[in-house]
Structure formats: structure tokens, C-alpha cells
C-alpha positions in Angstrom: -0.7 -4.0 -9.8 -3.7 -6.4 -8.5 -4.7 -4.4 -5.8 -4.9 -1.2 -8.5 -7.4 -3.1 -10.8 -9.5 -5.0 -7.5 -9.7 -1.9 -4.8 -11.8 0.5 -7.2 -14.7 -2.6 -7.8 -14.9 -3.7 -4.5 -13.7 -0.3 -2.5 -11.2 -0.8 0.8 -12.1 -4.2 1.8 -9.9 -5.7 -1.5 -6.5 -4.9 0.0 -6.6 -6.7 3.1 -7.9 -10.2 1.4 -5.8 -13.2 0.8 -4.5 -13.3 -2.8 -6.2 -16.3 -3.7 -9.3 -14.7 -2.6 -8.5 -11.2 -4.8 -7.7 -12.8 -8.0 -10.5 -15.0 -8.4 -12.9 -11.7 -6.9 -11.6 -9.7 -9.7 -11.2 -12.7 -11.9 -15.2 -13.2 -12.4 -15.8 -10.1 -12.7 -13.5 -9.5 -15.5 -14.4 -12.4 -17.5 -17.6 -10.9 -17.2 -17.3 -6.9 -17.8 -14.9 -5.6 -20.1 -11.6 -3.8 -19.0 -8.7 -2.9 -20.7 -5.4 -3.1 -18.6 -2.3 -1.6 -20.1 1.3 -2.4 -18.7 4.1 -0.2 -20.3 7.5 -0.8 -20.1 7.1 -4.2 -18.7 10.1 -4.8 -19.0 11.6 -2.4 -17.0 9.1 -3.5 -13.8 9.9 -7.4 -14.5 13.4 -6.7 -12.4 11.4 -5.7 -9.5 9.4 -8.8 -9.1 10.1 -11.8 -7.8 9.2 -15.8 -8.9 6.3 -15.9 -6.6 5.5 -12.4 -8.1 5.5 -13.5 -12.0 3.4 -16.5 -10.7 0.6 -14.4 -9.0 0.1 -12.5 -12.6 0.5 -15.3 -14.5 -2.8 -16.6 -12.6 -4.8 -13.4 -12.8 -3.7 -13.1 -16.8 -5.2 -17.1 -16.4 -8.4 -15.6 -14.9 -9.0 -13.4 -17.4 -8.7 -16.3 -20.4 -11.9 -16.4 -22.5 -13.1 -13.5 -21.2 -14.3 -10.1 -22.3 -11.5 -8.6 -20.1 -8.3 -8.2 -22.2 -4.2 -6.7 -20.6 -1.8 -4.7 -23.3 1.7 -5.5 -22.2 4.5 -3.1 -24.1 7.6 -4.4 -23.6 11.3 -3.9 -25.8 11.9 -8.1 -25.1 9.9 -11.2 -25.6 8.5 -11.8 -21.6 9.2 -15.3 -22.1 7.6 -16.2 -18.4 4.0 -15.5 -19.6 4.2 -19.4 -21.3 1.9 -20.9 -22.4 -0.8 -20.0 -25.1 -3.4 -17.6 -23.2 -1.3 -14.4 -25.4 -0.4 -12.7 -28.4 2.5 -11.6 -29.3 2.1 -8.6 -31.5 5.5 -6.2 -33.2 5.2 -2.6 -33.3 6.6 -1.1 -35.7 7.6 3.0 -36.1 5.4 5.0 -38.2 5.7 4.7 -41.8 4.6 6.9 -45.5 3.0 9.3 -45.2 2.0 9.5 -41.1 6.3 9.2 -40.2 7.1 12.6 -42.6 3.8 14.7 -41.3 5.2 13.9 -37.5 9.1 14.8 -38.7 7.8 18.2 -40.8 5.6 19.0 -38.0 8.3 18.9 -35.0 10.4 20.2 -37.9 8.0 23.2 -37.7 7.6 24.0 -34.2 11.3 23.9 -33.5 11.5 27.4 -36.6 14.2 24.9 -38.4 14.1 24.5 -41.8 14.2 21.5 -44.2 14.0 20.3 -47.6 12.2 17.0 -47.8 14.3 15.7 -51.1 17.2 16.1 -49.2 19.3 12.8 -48.9 20.7 13.1 -46.0 17.3 13.9 -44.2 15.4 11.0 -45.9 18.6 8.9 -44.6 18.1 10.5 -41.2 14.4 9.7 -41.6 15.1 6.0 -41.8 17.5 5.3 -39.5 15.7 7.1 -37.0 12.9 4.1 -38.1 9.7 6.3 -37.2 10.3 6.1 -33.5 8.1 9.3 -32.3 10.7 9.6 -29.4 13.7 8.9 -31.9 12.8 11.6 -33.8 12.5 14.4 -30.9 15.7 13.5 -28.9 17.9 13.6 -32.7 15.5 16.4 -34.9 16.2 19.5 -32.7 20.2 18.6 -33.6 20.1 19.9 -37.4 20.0 24.1 -35.8 23.7 23.3 -36.3 24.7 20.2 -38.1 23.6 18.6 -41.6 20.9 15.5 -41.9 23.9 13.3 -43.8 26.0 14.5 -40.5 23.6 13.3 -38.3 23.4 10.2 -39.7 26.2 9.0 -39.8 26.4 10.2 -36.1 23.7 7.8 -35.4 25.5 5.2 -37.2 28.6 5.8 -35.3 26.4 5.0 -32.3 24.5 2.5 -33.4 27.8 -0.2 -33.3 30.2 2.1 -30.5 26.7 1.4 -28.4 26.8 -2.8 -29.9 23.4 -2.8 -31.4 21.9 -5.2 -34.0 20.9 -3.7 -37.5 17.3 -3.6 -38.1 15.2 -3.3 -34.3 13.1 0.0 -33.6 15.4 -0.5 -30.2 18.6 -0.4 -31.0 17.5 2.8 -33.3 15.6 4.5 -30.1 19.0 3.4 -28.2 21.1 5.1 -30.4 19.1 8.4 -30.5 19.0 8.9 -27.1 22.7 9.2 -27.4 22.3 12.4 -29.2 20.6 14.3 -26.0 23.3 12.4 -23.9 26.0 13.8 -25.7 24.3 17.7 -26.1 24.4 17.7 -21.9 28.0 19.5 -20.3 30.0 17.1 -18.2 28.2 18.5 -15.2 24.9 17.6 -16.5 26.1 14.4 -18.1 27.5 12.9 -14.5 23.8 13.4 -13.2 22.4 11.1 -15.5 23.2 7.8 -13.2 21.0 8.8 -9.9 17.8 9.3 -12.4 19.3 6.1 -14.0 18.6 4.4 -10.3 14.4 5.5 -10.1 11.8 3.4 -10.9 8.6 5.6 -13.1 8.9 9.0 -11.1 11.9 11.0 -9.8 12.1 13.5 -7.2 14.0 16.8 -7.9 14.1 17.3 -3.9 15.3 13.3 -4.0 18.4 14.0 -6.6 19.7 17.3 -4.2 19.9 15.1 -1.3 21.7 12.4 -3.1 24.0 14.7 -4.8 24.8 16.4 -0.7 26.9 12.9 -0.5 29.4 14.7 -3.1 32.2 17.0 -2.5 31.3 19.0 -4.4 28.4 18.4 -4.2 26.1 18.8 -7.9 24.0 22.6 -7.4 19.9 22.1 -7.6 20.5 24.7 -11.0 22.4 21.6 -12.6 20.0 19.2 -11.7 17.0 21.5 -12.7 18.5 22.2 -16.1 19.0 18.5 -16.7 15.9 17.9 -15.5 15.1 21.0 -18.2 16.9 19.1 -20.9 15.4 16.1 -20.4 11.8 16.9 -20.7 12.1 18.9 -24.3 13.3 15.4 -25.2 11.0 14.5 -24.2 12.3 11.6 -21.5 10.6 13.2 -18.3 6.9 14.7 -17.9 6.9 17.5 -15.4 4.6 16.8 -13.2 5.3 20.6 -10.9 7.5 20.9 -8.0 10.3 19.2 -9.1 8.6 15.7 -9.7 8.9 14.4 -13.0 7.0 10.9 -14.9 10.9 8.7 -16.3 9.8 7.4 -19.5 10.4 3.9 -19.9 13.0 4.1 -22.5 15.8 7.1 -21.1 15.6 3.9 -18.0 16.5 1.5 -20.0 18.4 3.7 -22.3 20.8 4.8 -18.9 20.8 1.2 -17.2 22.3 0.0 -19.9 25.0 2.2 -21.4 26.2 4.5 -19.0 29.2 3.0 -17.5 29.1 1.0 -14.1 31.6 2.4 -11.9 29.3 5.7 -12.5 26.3 3.9 -10.9 28.7 1.9 -8.1 29.3 5.9 -7.0 25.5 6.6 -7.1 24.3 3.8 -5.2 25.2 3.7 -2.1 24.4 7.5 -1.8 21.2 6.2 -3.4 20.1 3.8 -1.2 20.8 6.4 2.1 19.1 8.8 0.9 15.9 5.8 -0.3 16.1 5.2 3.2 16.5 7.7 6.0 13.8 10.1 3.5 11.8 7.2 3.5 12.2 6.6 7.1 10.8 10.4 7.6 7.6 9.6 4.9 7.0 6.5 7.1 6.3 7.9 10.0 4.6 10.9 8.7 1.4 10.5 6.7 1.6 8.6 3.6 0.9 11.3 1.2 2.9 14.6 1.2 2.3 17.5 -0.7 4.3 16.5 -3.4 4.5 12.7 -4.5 1.8 9.9 -3.9 4.2 7.5 -1.8 2.3 4.7 -3.6 4.5 5.5 -6.9 7.7 6.0 -5.0 7.5 2.4 -3.6 9.1 0.8 -7.1 12.0 3.1 -6.5 12.3 1.6 -2.8 12.5 -1.8 -3.8 14.9 -1.0 -6.5 17.4 0.6 -3.3 16.4 -2.5 -1.6 17.6 -4.8 -4.2 20.6 -1.7 -3.7 21.2 -2.2 -0.2 20.9 -5.6 -0.3 23.6 -6.2 -3.2 26.2 -3.7 -1.1 25.8 -5.3 2.3 24.2 -2.8 3.6 22.4 -4.0 6.5 21.1 -0.5 8.5 19.7 0.2 5.2 18.5 -3.0 4.0 16.7 -3.3 7.5 14.9 0.8 7.2 13.8 -0.5 3.8 12.3 -3.2 4.6 10.3 -1.5 7.4 9.7 1.3 5.1 8.0 -1.0 2.5 6.1 -2.7 6.2 4.8 0.4 7.0 3.1 1.2 3.7 1.5 -1.8 3.3 0.3 -1.9 6.7 -0.9 1.8 5.6 -3.1 0.4 2.2 -4.7 -2.5 4.5 -2.2 -4.8 1.8 -1.2 -7.6 4.8 -0.1 -10.1 2.5 2.6 -7.7 1.3 3.5 -7.0 5.0 4.2 -10.2 6.0 6.1 -10.8 3.8 7.8 -8.4 4.4 8.6 -8.8 7.4 9.6 -12.3 6.9 12.5 -11.5 4.4 13.3 -9.2 7.0 13.3 -11.5 10.3 15.3 -14.3 7.1 17.9 -11.3 7.1 18.3 -10.4 10.5 18.8 -14.4 11.2 21.2 -14.8 8.5 23.5 -11.8 10.3 23.4 -13.7 13.8 21.1 -11.2 15.2 18.2 -12.6 16.8 17.4 -9.4 18.9 16.5 -8.2 15.4 15.0 -11.6 13.9 12.4 -11.5 17.4 11.7 -7.9 16.6 10.4 -8.7 12.9 8.2 -12.3 14.4 6.4 -9.6 16.3 5.6 -7.9 13.5 4.2 -10.7 11.4 2.5 -11.6 14.7 0.6 -8.2 14.6 -0.3 -8.8 10.6 -1.5 -11.7 11.8 -3.6 -10.8 15.1 -5.2 -7.9 12.3 -6.5 -10.6 9.7 -7.4 -12.2 13.2 -5.6 -15.6 12.2 -5.2 -15.9 16.1 -3.2 -19.4 15.8 -0.9 -17.7 13.8 -0.7 -15.3 15.7 0.4 -17.1 18.4 2.8 -18.7 16.9 4.9 -15.7 16.0 4.3 -13.7 19.1 5.6 -17.1 21.3 8.8 -16.8 19.1 9.5 -13.6 19.8 8.7 -14.5 23.4 10.9 -17.4 24.0 14.1 -14.9 22.7 13.3 -12.0 24.4 13.1 -14.6 27.9 16.3 -16.1 26.8 18.4 -13.2 26.2 16.4 -11.6 29.2 15.2 -8.5 27.1 12.3 -7.7 29.8 11.2 -4.9 27.7 10.8 -7.7 24.1 9.2 -10.1 27.0 6.5 -7.3 27.9 5.2 -6.3 25.3 5.2 -9.6 23.8 2.8 -10.6 27.1 0.9 -7.8 26.6 0.4 -8.9 22.5 -0.7 -12.3 23.7 -3.1 -11.1 26.3 -4.7 -9.6 23.0 -4.6 -12.4 21.0 -7.0 -14.3 24.1 -8.8 -11.2 24.8 -9.8 -11.8 21.3 -10.2 -15.0 21.6 -13.2 -14.0 24.4 -10.4 -16.6 26.8 -11.1 -14.2 29.5 -8.5 -15.9 32.1 -5.4 -16.5 29.8 -5.8 -12.8 29.5 -5.7 -12.1 32.4 -2.8 -14.5 32.8 -0.8 -12.6 30.2 -1.7 -9.1 30.7 -0.6 -9.8 34.6 3.2 -10.9 33.5 2.8 -8.3 31.0 2.8 -5.9 34.0 4.8 -7.1 36.2 7.6 -6.9 33.7 7.2 -3.0 32.8 6.7 -2.8 37.3 10.4 -4.3 37.1 11.4 -2.4 33.9 10.0 0.7 35.7 7.7 1.1 32.4 5.5 3.4 33.4 3.4 3.8 30.0 3.7 -0.1 29.9 2.0 -0.2 33.2 -0.2 2.1 31.9 -1.3 -0.1 29.1 -1.8 -3.8 30.3 -4.0 -2.2 33.7 -6.0 -0.6 31.2 -6.4 -4.3 29.5 -7.0 -5.9 33.4 -9.6 -3.2 33.2 -11.4 -4.2 30.1 -11.2 -8.3 30.6 -12.7 -8.0 34.2 -15.5 -6.0 32.3 -15.6 -8.6 30.5 -16.2 -10.8 33.4 -18.7 -8.8 34.6 -16.5 -7.8 37.2 -17.6 -4.0 37.0 -15.6 -2.3 40.6 -12.7 -4.6 39.5 -12.9 -2.6 36.6 -13.0 0.7 37.8 -10.1 -0.3 39.7 -8.3 -1.1 36.8 -9.1 2.1 34.9 -8.5 4.1 37.7 -4.6 3.0 37.5 -4.0 3.1 33.9 -5.5 6.4 34.2 -3.7 8.3 37.1 -0.5 7.0 35.4 -1.4 8.6 31.6 -2.9 12.2 33.1 0.3 11.9 35.2 2.5 11.1 32.3 0.7 13.4 29.7 -0.1 10.2 27.6 -3.1 11.5 25.9 -4.0 8.7 23.8 -3.3 6.1 26.6 -5.8 8.4 28.2 -8.3 8.7 25.7 -8.6 5.1 26.0 -9.1 5.3 29.6 -11.9 7.8 29.3 -13.8 5.6 26.1 -13.9 2.4 28.0 -14.7 4.4 31.7 -17.6 5.4 29.5 -18.6 2.5 28.6 -18.2 0.6 31.9 -20.6 3.7 32.7 -23.0 2.6 29.9 -23.1 -0.4 31.4 -24.2 0.4 34.6 -27.1 2.6 33.3 -25.4 6.1 33.9 -26.1 7.7 30.2 -24.7 10.8 31.6 -21.5 9.9 32.6 -21.1 8.0 29.6 -21.7 10.8 27.6 -19.5 12.3 29.3 -16.7 10.3 29.0 -16.4 9.7 26.1 -16.4 13.7 25.0 -13.3 13.7 26.8 -12.1 10.9 24.8 -13.0 12.5 21.4 -11.5 16.2 22.5 -8.2 13.7 22.9 -8.8 11.7 19.9 -9.1 15.1 17.4 -6.6 17.0 18.6 -4.4 13.9 18.3 -5.9 13.5 14.7 -6.9 9.6 16.1 -9.2 9.1 13.6 -9.3 5.0 14.3 -9.4 6.2 18.1 -12.3 8.6 17.3 -14.3 5.8 15.0 -14.5 3.0 18.1 -16.6 6.3 20.2 -18.2 7.6 17.3 -19.9 3.9 17.9 -20.4 3.8 21.4 -22.1 7.2 20.9 -24.3 5.7 18.7 -24.9 3.0 21.0 -25.8 5.9 23.8 -28.4 7.8 21.6 -30.0 4.3 20.4 -30.3 3.4 24.2 -32.1 7.4 24.5 -34.9 6.9 21.5 -32.4 9.6 19.2 -32.2 7.1 16.2 -31.8 9.9 14.2 -28.9 11.1 16.1 -27.3 7.1 16.0 -27.2 6.8 12.3 -25.3 10.4 12.2 -23.0 8.9 15.3 -22.7 5.1 13.3 -22.2 7.1 9.8 -19.2 8.7 11.0 -17.7 5.6 12.7 -18.4 3.2 9.1 -16.9 5.9 7.5 -13.8 5.8 9.1 -13.7 1.9 9.5 -14.2 1.7 6.2 -11.2 3.7 4.8 -8.9 2.1 7.7 -9.9 -1.5 6.0 -11.0 -2.1 9.8 -13.6 -4.9 7.8 -14.2 -7.3 12.0 -15.0 -3.1 13.1 -17.3 -2.3 10.2 -19.3 -5.4 11.2 -20.5 -3.8 14.5 -21.3 -0.8 13.2 -23.5 -3.2 10.0 -25.2 -4.8 12.8 -26.2 -1.5 14.7 -27.4 0.0 11.3 -29.3 -2.9 11.0 -31.0 -2.4 14.7 -32.2 0.8 13.8 -34.0 0.1 10.3 -35.6 -2.6 12.0 -36.7 -0.1 14.8 -37.4 1.9 12.6 -39.3 -0.3 10.5 -37.6 -0.8 7.5 -37.1 -4.7 7.3 -35.5 -5.0 4.0 -32.4 -2.0 4.4 -32.6 -3.4 8.3 -31.4 -6.6 6.6 -29.0 -5.6 4.0 -26.9 -4.2 6.8 -27.0 -7.8 8.7 -25.9 -9.2 5.5 -23.1 -7.4 5.2 -22.2 -7.7 9.1 -22.7 -11.3 8.8 -20.2 -11.0 5.8 -17.5 -10.1 7.1 -18.1 -12.1 10.0 -17.6 -15.1 8.3 -14.5 -13.5 6.2 -12.9 -13.9 9.6 -14.0 -17.9 11.1 -16.0 -16.0 14.0 -19.2 -17.4 13.2 -20.9 -17.4 16.7 -21.2 -14.0 15.9 -22.2 -14.2 12.4 -25.0 -16.6 13.4 -26.0 -14.1 15.9 -26.8 -11.6 13.1 -27.9 -14.2 10.9 -30.7 -14.8 13.2 -31.5 -10.7 13.6 -31.5 -11.0 9.9 -34.8 -13.9 10.5 -36.5 -12.2 12.7 -36.5 -8.5 10.4 -37.7 -11.0 7.3 -40.7 -13.1 9.3 -42.4 -9.0 10.4 -41.4 -8.0 6.5 -44.6 -7.8 4.3 -44.9 -10.2 1.0 -43.1 -8.6 -1.1 -40.4 -7.1 1.5 -39.9 -11.1 2.6 -39.3 -12.0 -1.1 -36.6 -9.2 -1.3 -34.9 -10.4 1.7 -35.2 -14.2 0.7 -32.6 -13.1 -2.6 -30.5 -10.7 -1.0 -29.7 -13.9 1.3 -29.3 -16.2 -1.8 -28.0 -13.7 -3.3 -24.7 -12.9 -0.9 -23.9 -17.2 -0.9 -25.4 -18.5 2.2 -27.7 -21.0 0.3 -31.6 -21.3 -0.2 -33.6 -19.4 2.6 -34.8 -21.6 5.1 -37.5 -20.4 5.2 -39.2 -23.9 5.5 -38.1 -23.8 9.1 -39.7 -20.7 10.3 
């Protein structure tokens, strides 16, 4: 919810920020600008929220108190967790008077059912439905074969059998939905239970897979008949291609009124289907042609809860991996870390120390993406300790490689080389040629950063020989890129360009956008070095588009800085300054004050050469970025 509100305001960078930063950012905007957010049927969502989630939402609502924005939350029950006094509870009834009868008459006319508004039975029935539009849609079609008085009697009977309190609109709706259930054949009625397991959306494709767990399996034709009947009753909305949006009232009814035994029969099939199909979806694009993966996330959390309840440990692990992969793809590092921490705790509680170590490694990777290298190293060292104790050399090799990358990012080249050599040694002992290629590649990068180009090229060539021999195109692409960088360092621009194009050819064939973005950036530097500023700007733009879409804020900072240099050379000091400030902001966000200071020194250079009018603009932009008073007196 927080990401859905904040991302349109702050673009892709929002999702990767810490939760406290997100709440402060959107709170300050929404207090000053009016936004009305509707949280519909919140009582059904509440079951998937942890106490921590509720506290986050409560804090968010507190940030809005007294501001221009409002949240409208609809619920069938009181939301006592909100506490405090910064909300008003309004009970909403059904349609009244002429409005109630106008809706009734329009519905009956559309159905082609004759009626007499003065019929005492019809008056009793309409009053019994409480003016709820959905209740009327569920019950009034039954007037084709029953009298109003008979339906009113059945409505009272439903209220009694379901032990519903008299007088409450929600009770009248629940009793009305029994009419829809009773109108179905036994075969279709049995398919209501699997629908109750979904949250918000249901896909007939998933239902069909669940049905295949039974012998005989309910047919796809029956599934389509059921969904058609529920669409007619207003309980499902047809989104096309077998995908439906589920009315919260249907979910609530099915979870309270459907027999528990029936739910138990379907729960295992539900968990297995979500785990299997989820793993397939998570390994491919995050959106398929049928339904947004994001729309399925609440259902995956429901499946996760069922897997835990049923002690389906393999499925539980698979579902956490699915959800964590989605969070990772969305740049939601907070959720990703929380899920992997939950997985690690689960593995340990079940005596699976190796599984816990794998989760620790993922936690380290998540921290590294946030450039929280201290936390990342802590998790990686925990992983390494377990890998070494259990003599899992592959885990040890991979973790040493990850520790090498952390040291490399910290610019601790000596530590990086030691870790990569350890990884290389274990990979060679295991006969893991892919591991050898990867570690050799990174040893080449360390040697280049240390200024030893000859040794760097030796390592790169070793990595490339393995990659080309084994057909490891992703590894080969990365090494072509690094050979291009090495050629650029040696001022051999033609060779650099050839290597970059070889890298891009593979990136584009592998649809590896992230690696392509790195090479686009280097092509921009190459064009800039040749004095072709127009081409440089185009290459940087291609790189930046991917980095921003991928939430790579740190990588984007380097491209912002290069664009600043382009505009400086073009004499547009205001535009150059704007790009510099964006770069510095991103570097500071990740704690890289050294690089941020260098970028800000460039900004001061732009200011010195600007016109008096542009100096005023640059000074104001400096202060708008929260950098304090502009240091004009020191220039």
C-alpha cells in the first residue's frame, strides 16, 4: 500500500528506500496536497497483515492527521487496532426510500420480471434485504420461479440457520448470498471452496490446476459455469481471459459459511498449485499476459499461511522464495529482507542449518544492494561459517566470492583479492569452471583498479577462455565489457568500442538489460572522449532509462554525473548543476560521502563559470536539495 501511494510521486527510487524514509516522504507531501485513498473491504486484508504491518499503516495514517489528504477505509467490522482519535467511524446503511425502490424496479425491468410494487410480500422482501444493492442482485432474480413472500421466508430461514444477528446490514447481505449458493448444482457448489482461498483476484487457470489434484477432477467447463453465475450475481468482475476480480463480500461469506471440512480438502491443492505456478512465474517475467503478479501477492501470502498451518515445509520455503523474488524485482528491499529472515528462522526451527545459511546469503545480498556493507558482511560470514563447518565447498566458494565483491565495493583491494583467490581455489578443487571464470573475472577487475593492466588482462583472458568454451554467454558478455574498459584505460578507443559492441550483442540476445546499461554508460564515455557530445548524451540516456527502471540508484548516480559533465562542456551550467545535485543526492543516500563530495566540487566549478543570473538559480537549487546555505563566501 505504501509503495502504491509513494511510487507515482517519487518514481522507482521510492520502493528501495527504508520504511521510515518512505513514511516521512509521503507524509510531508500528502499533508500539503490533497489525495483521497480508498481502502475497500479492509477487514478481509487485515488477516494477511502482521502486527508490524499494522503499526506501519497506523504510523502512515498518523502522518496524515490534520493535513489535506484523507483515507476512506470500508470494513464490515470495527478496526480497533487503529486506536487513537484521528479517525471517524461512519456506519453506512443501504439504499433508502425512493432510491431503494428505483434500484429494485430497474433491476427487475432488466431481468424482465413482472412485479407489483404494492405486493405485501415484495415490500417485506425489499425491507428484508436492507437496501443493499448486492443483496438485491443476489435475491431478486429468484422471483422468476418463486413468490416474494416465499423468498422473504427463505431469507428469514437463512438468517436463523447462519445464526446472524438481526437488524445488521451485513447479516442481510450474508443471508442473501445463501440464495446464490443454493441456486448452484452440487458440482458447482463444491467449487466455491477453492475461490474462498484467493484474495482479491482469482484465475480460472489456477482453479483448473487445483482441481487436477482430485480424482475425478472437476472440469474446466464447470469452473466456467460457476464463474459465469457469480459474475451474473455481481460477486465476480470478468477481467477477460479467465481472470476475475472477487467482491470482498463473496470472500467473507465463503470463509464463514462454507464447511470447514471442504476447505481442508482443498487447502493442500491450493498450496501446491500456488507454490508450483508461483515458482514458474518468479523464474520468468514478473508480469504474464493474464494477471499481474503483484495482484496475486495477497493470495501468495494466503498460501504461505496455509502452508505453515499444514506443515508443508517444502511448499512454505518455495512460497517465501516466490514472494521474496517478487519483492526483489519490485525493488522492495525491506520486504525482501523480512521474507528471507523469516525463511532463515523457519529453516533453523526445522533443523535445516544449510537451508538457513542459504537464506543468510540472500540477506547479505539484499543488504549489499542497499550498500549496507557492514550488515552484508555479517550475513555472509554467518553463511561461510556454516558452509565450512558442514564442508559445503560450493557454498563456501560462492560466499567468499560475495565477500570479495563487498570488499571491492569498499575499495579494499587487498581484501577483495584474498576473498576472490579463496573462491577461485575452492572452485578449482570442485571442478566448478563457472566459478573459476567468475572469480578470474573479478580478480581482473581488482588488478585493473590497482593499476596493473597486464595482470588484469591475464585474468580476463582466463575467464573469457572458459566462458567461450562452455558457452557461458552472460559471463563472456561481462568480460568483453571489462576488456573494453581496459582498452579505454589504455587509450585504445577502437579496441574498446569493438569489445563494447561484442558485449552489447550478447546482452541484447540474452535480454540482459542491467548489463547492457553498464555498457551503454561506457559507450557514452567513449563518445565523450571522442568529442561527440550528442552521441554521448544518447548513450547515457539509454543507460539511465534502464538504471532508473531497475531501481539502481547508485548506478544511476554515475550516469547523472556524466550527464552533468556533458552539459558543462556545452556551457549549460544550470542543467549541469541539476544533474550533479541528483548524483550527489543518490551517493549520499547510500553513504558514499567521498564520491558525493567530488561531485559537489564539480557543482561549485559550474557555479563559478555561470552568469550572475544562473548563479542565483544554482545557489537556490543547492539549498533546495537540503545541502544547507550555499558556500558562496568561500568561493
